[in-house]
A tleap script that builds the chain and sets N, CA, C and O, in Angstrom:
source leaprc.protein.ff14SB
mol = sequence {
  NMET THR ILE LYS THR LEU LEU THR ALA ALA
  ALA LEU ALA VAL ALA PRO PHE ALA ALA THR
  ALA ALA CYS THR GLY HIE SER GLU ALA LYS
  VAL SER CYS ALA ALA GLY THR VAL PHE ASP
  ALA ALA THR GLY THR CYS LYS VAL ILE SER
  CGLY
}
set mol.1.N position { -10.878 30.770 18.930 }
set mol.1.CA position { -10.977 28.860 18.781 }
set mol.1.C position { -11.594 28.669 17.605 }
set mol.1.O position { -11.716 27.528 17.160 }
set mol.2.N position { -11.999 29.604 17.035 }
set mol.2.CA position { -12.196 29.435 15.046 }
set mol.2.C position { -11.054 28.888 14.574 }
set mol.2.O position { -10.722 27.788 14.131 }
set mol.3.N position { -10.407 30.190 14.832 }
set mol.3.CA position { -8.533 29.853 13.445 }
set mol.3.C position { -8.175 28.212 14.099 }
set mol.3.O position { -8.474 27.384 13.239 }
set mol.4.N position { -7.627 27.554 15.363 }
set mol.4.CA position { -7.649 26.968 15.566 }
set mol.4.C position { -8.495 25.548 14.945 }
set mol.4.O position { -7.945 24.495 14.625 }
set mol.5.N position { -9.628 25.775 14.892 }
set mol.5.CA position { -10.009 24.908 14.721 }
set mol.5.C position { -10.225 24.371 12.834 }
set mol.5.O position { -10.467 23.309 12.260 }
set mol.6.N position { -9.996 25.650 12.459 }
set mol.6.CA position { -10.173 25.688 10.525 }
set mol.6.C position { -8.392 25.008 10.548 }
set mol.6.O position { -8.183 24.124 9.718 }
set mol.7.N position { -7.311 25.379 11.372 }
set mol.7.CA position { -6.158 25.074 10.778 }
set mol.7.C position { -6.245 23.572 11.158 }
set mol.7.O position { -5.347 22.941 10.600 }
set mol.8.N position { -7.169 22.693 12.049 }
set mol.8.CA position { -6.885 21.369 12.631 }
set mol.8.C position { -7.756 20.997 11.769 }
set mol.8.O position { -7.269 20.004 11.229 }
set mol.9.N position { -8.600 21.180 11.395 }
set mol.9.CA position { -9.430 20.870 10.222 }
set mol.9.C position { -8.602 20.801 8.458 }
set mol.9.O position { -9.016 20.132 7.511 }
set mol.10.N position { -7.522 21.601 8.472 }
set mol.10.CA position { -7.518 21.499 7.285 }
set mol.10.C position { -5.693 21.315 7.247 }
set mol.10.O position { -4.872 21.772 6.452 }
set mol.11.N position { -5.527 20.469 8.439 }
set mol.11.CA position { -4.406 19.071 8.406 }
set mol.11.C position { -4.628 18.445 8.874 }
set mol.11.O position { -3.730 17.885 9.503 }
set mol.12.N position { -5.866 18.010 8.992 }
set mol.12.CA position { -6.272 16.468 9.074 }
set mol.12.C position { -7.223 15.987 7.659 }
set mol.12.O position { -7.828 14.924 7.520 }
set mol.13.N position { -7.154 16.857 6.924 }
set mol.13.CA position { -7.708 16.957 5.087 }
set mol.13.C position { -6.359 16.912 4.430 }
set mol.13.O position { -6.219 16.143 3.478 }
set mol.14.N position { -5.370 17.635 4.822 }
set mol.14.CA position { -3.778 17.366 3.492 }
set mol.14.C position { -3.718 16.673 4.157 }
set mol.14.O position { -4.687 16.059 3.709 }
set mol.15.N position { -3.330 15.915 5.210 }
set mol.15.CA position { -2.871 14.319 5.649 }
set mol.15.C position { -2.528 13.394 4.369 }
set mol.15.O position { -1.529 13.354 3.651 }
set mol.16.N position { -3.906 12.563 4.357 }
set mol.16.CA position { -3.397 11.380 3.680 }
set mol.16.C position { -2.593 11.850 2.436 }
set mol.16.O position { -1.739 11.078 2.002 }
set mol.17.N position { -2.847 13.394 1.646 }
set mol.17.CA position { -2.298 12.914 0.661 }
set mol.17.C position { -0.528 13.355 0.358 }
set mol.17.O position { 0.094 13.080 -0.668 }
set mol.18.N position { 0.035 14.134 1.626 }
set mol.18.CA position { 1.352 14.098 1.942 }
set mol.18.C position { 1.729 12.633 2.371 }
set mol.18.O position { 2.860 12.371 1.962 }
set mol.19.N position { 1.079 11.454 3.151 }
set mol.19.CA position { 1.327 10.239 2.739 }
set mol.19.C position { 2.034 9.696 1.645 }
set mol.19.O position { 3.128 9.159 1.469 }
set mol.20.N position { 0.724 10.115 0.742 }
set mol.20.CA position { 0.265 9.616 -0.309 }
set mol.20.C position { 1.532 9.762 -1.373 }
set mol.20.O position { 1.788 9.012 -2.315 }
set mol.21.N position { 2.167 10.812 -0.993 }
set mol.21.CA position { 3.384 11.973 -2.158 }
set mol.21.C position { 4.525 11.373 -1.791 }
set mol.21.O position { 5.541 11.320 -2.483 }
set mol.22.N position { 4.290 10.627 -0.029 }
set mol.22.CA position { 6.036 10.506 0.005 }
set mol.22.C position { 6.291 8.720 -0.622 }
set mol.22.O position { 7.333 8.139 -0.926 }
set mol.23.N position { 5.201 8.367 -0.628 }
set mol.23.CA position { 4.958 6.902 -1.023 }
set mol.23.C position { 5.160 7.002 -2.557 }
set mol.23.O position { 4.153 6.660 -3.177 }
set mol.24.N position { 6.221 7.388 -3.334 }
set mol.24.CA position { 5.451 7.112 -4.667 }
set mol.24.C position { 6.957 6.628 -5.541 }
set mol.24.O position { 8.095 6.958 -5.208 }
set mol.25.N position { 6.681 5.997 -6.406 }
set mol.25.CA position { 8.075 5.398 -7.188 }
set mol.25.C position { 8.100 3.647 -6.993 }
set mol.25.O position { 8.897 2.915 -7.580 }
set mol.26.N position { 7.370 3.328 -6.334 }
set mol.26.CA position { 7.483 1.781 -6.682 }
set mol.26.C position { 6.766 1.102 -7.938 }
set mol.26.O position { 5.592 1.423 -8.120 }
set mol.27.N position { 7.240 0.373 -8.650 }
set mol.27.CA position { 7.144 -0.190 -9.829 }
set mol.27.C position { 6.425 -1.315 -9.566 }
set mol.27.O position { 5.269 -1.249 -9.983 }
set mol.28.N position { 6.869 -2.821 -8.741 }
set mol.28.CA position { 6.544 -3.176 -8.147 }
set mol.28.C position { 6.061 -4.256 -6.365 }
set mol.28.O position { 6.451 -4.243 -5.198 }
set mol.29.N position { 5.448 -4.719 -6.857 }
set mol.29.CA position { 5.368 -5.339 -5.426 }
set mol.29.C position { 6.100 -6.430 -5.179 }
set mol.29.O position { 6.121 -7.029 -6.255 }
set mol.30.N position { 6.892 -7.217 -4.161 }
set mol.30.CA position { 7.131 -8.351 -4.221 }
set mol.30.C position { 6.474 -8.486 -3.288 }
set mol.30.O position { 6.366 -7.781 -2.285 }
set mol.31.N position { 5.647 -10.078 -3.779 }
set mol.31.CA position { 5.342 -11.615 -3.574 }
set mol.31.C position { 6.023 -12.889 -2.866 }
set mol.31.O position { 6.393 -13.796 -3.612 }
set mol.32.N position { 6.147 -12.976 -1.957 }
set mol.32.CA position { 6.863 -14.517 -0.838 }
set mol.32.C position { 5.578 -16.000 -0.912 }
set mol.32.O position { 4.642 -16.036 -0.113 }
set mol.33.N position { 5.699 -16.644 -1.546 }
set mol.33.CA position { 5.050 -17.925 -0.530 }
set mol.33.C position { 5.970 -19.023 -0.014 }
set mol.33.O position { 7.081 -19.516 -0.210 }
set mol.34.N position { 4.822 -19.137 0.803 }
set mol.34.CA position { 5.252 -20.587 1.553 }
set mol.34.C position { 6.192 -21.587 0.643 }
set mol.34.O position { 6.140 -21.539 -0.586 }
set mol.35.N position { 6.906 -22.340 1.226 }
set mol.35.CA position { 7.761 -23.353 1.236 }
set mol.35.C position { 7.141 -24.558 -0.056 }
set mol.35.O position { 6.039 -25.012 0.252 }
set mol.36.N position { 7.581 -24.973 -1.098 }
set mol.36.CA position { 6.644 -25.838 -1.654 }
set mol.36.C position { 5.325 -25.063 -2.537 }
set mol.36.O position { 4.223 -25.478 -2.896 }
set mol.37.N position { 6.073 -23.660 -2.694 }
set mol.37.CA position { 4.532 -22.767 -3.933 }
set mol.37.C position { 5.375 -21.847 -4.581 }
set mol.37.O position { 6.529 -21.513 -4.315 }
set mol.38.N position { 4.620 -21.498 -5.462 }
set mol.38.CA position { 5.315 -20.733 -6.341 }
set mol.38.C position { 4.256 -19.913 -6.686 }
set mol.38.O position { 3.181 -20.477 -6.890 }
set mol.39.N position { 4.324 -18.457 -6.821 }
set mol.39.CA position { 3.283 -17.163 -7.085 }
set mol.39.C position { 2.868 -17.599 -9.073 }
set mol.39.O position { 3.517 -17.942 -10.061 }
set mol.40.N position { 1.425 -17.300 -8.736 }
set mol.40.CA position { 1.004 -17.356 -10.123 }
set mol.40.C position { 0.317 -16.064 -10.940 }
set mol.40.O position { -0.865 -15.849 -11.209 }
set mol.41.N position { 1.506 -15.301 -11.222 }
set mol.41.CA position { 0.676 -13.830 -11.329 }
set mol.41.C position { -0.549 -13.844 -12.243 }
set mol.41.O position { -0.871 -12.675 -12.455 }
set mol.42.N position { -1.285 -14.623 -12.811 }
set mol.42.CA position { -2.308 -14.861 -13.585 }
set mol.42.C position { -3.353 -14.379 -12.842 }
set mol.42.O position { -4.027 -13.388 -13.121 }
set mol.43.N position { -3.573 -15.629 -11.183 }
set mol.43.CA position { -4.670 -15.573 -11.074 }
set mol.43.C position { -4.356 -14.848 -9.400 }
set mol.43.O position { -5.193 -14.628 -8.526 }
set mol.44.N position { -2.625 -14.557 -9.357 }
set mol.44.CA position { -2.544 -13.773 -7.912 }
set mol.44.C position { -1.983 -13.991 -6.968 }
set mol.44.O position { -1.465 -13.223 -6.158 }
set mol.45.N position { -2.088 -15.813 -7.025 }
set mol.45.CA position { -2.247 -16.186 -5.429 }
set mol.45.C position { -0.898 -17.287 -6.056 }
set mol.45.O position { -0.314 -17.343 -7.139 }
set mol.46.N position { -0.783 -18.106 -4.714 }
set mol.46.CA position { 0.538 -18.889 -4.427 }
set mol.46.C position { -0.361 -20.054 -4.575 }
set mol.46.O position { -1.400 -20.252 -3.946 }
set mol.47.N position { 0.361 -21.064 -5.813 }
set mol.47.CA position { -0.070 -22.443 -5.970 }
set mol.47.C position { 0.655 -23.606 -5.724 }
set mol.47.O position { 1.683 -23.667 -6.398 }
set mol.48.N position { 0.457 -24.552 -4.977 }
set mol.48.CA position { 1.719 -25.709 -4.761 }
set mol.48.C position { 2.255 -26.102 -6.208 }
set mol.48.O position { 1.578 -26.065 -7.235 }
set mol.49.N position { 3.924 -26.579 -6.084 }
set mol.49.CA position { 4.257 -26.959 -6.717 }
set mol.49.C position { 4.026 -28.438 -6.718 }
set mol.49.O position { 4.270 -29.140 -5.737 }
set mol.50.N position { 3.375 -29.056 -8.261 }
set mol.50.CA position { 3.354 -30.393 -8.290 }
set mol.50.C position { 4.701 -31.218 -9.193 }
set mol.50.O position { 5.648 -30.755 -9.829 }
set mol.51.N position { 4.404 -32.175 -8.993 }
set mol.51.CA position { 5.984 -33.095 -9.301 }
set mol.51.C position { 6.868 -33.612 -8.390 }
set mol.51.O position { 7.879 -34.200 -8.775 }
savepdb mol mol.pdb
quit
């Protein structure tokens, strides 16, 4: 039972690193705002288009 416990613990400890390694290579995120708004990179929010 000790071997099974150690192997399970090792698998659970390594799982987050494997998931992170599988999700590499993204250079930027895409943001979509509601109609009538535009993304403001300075604040990181969607702003209402005036005018």
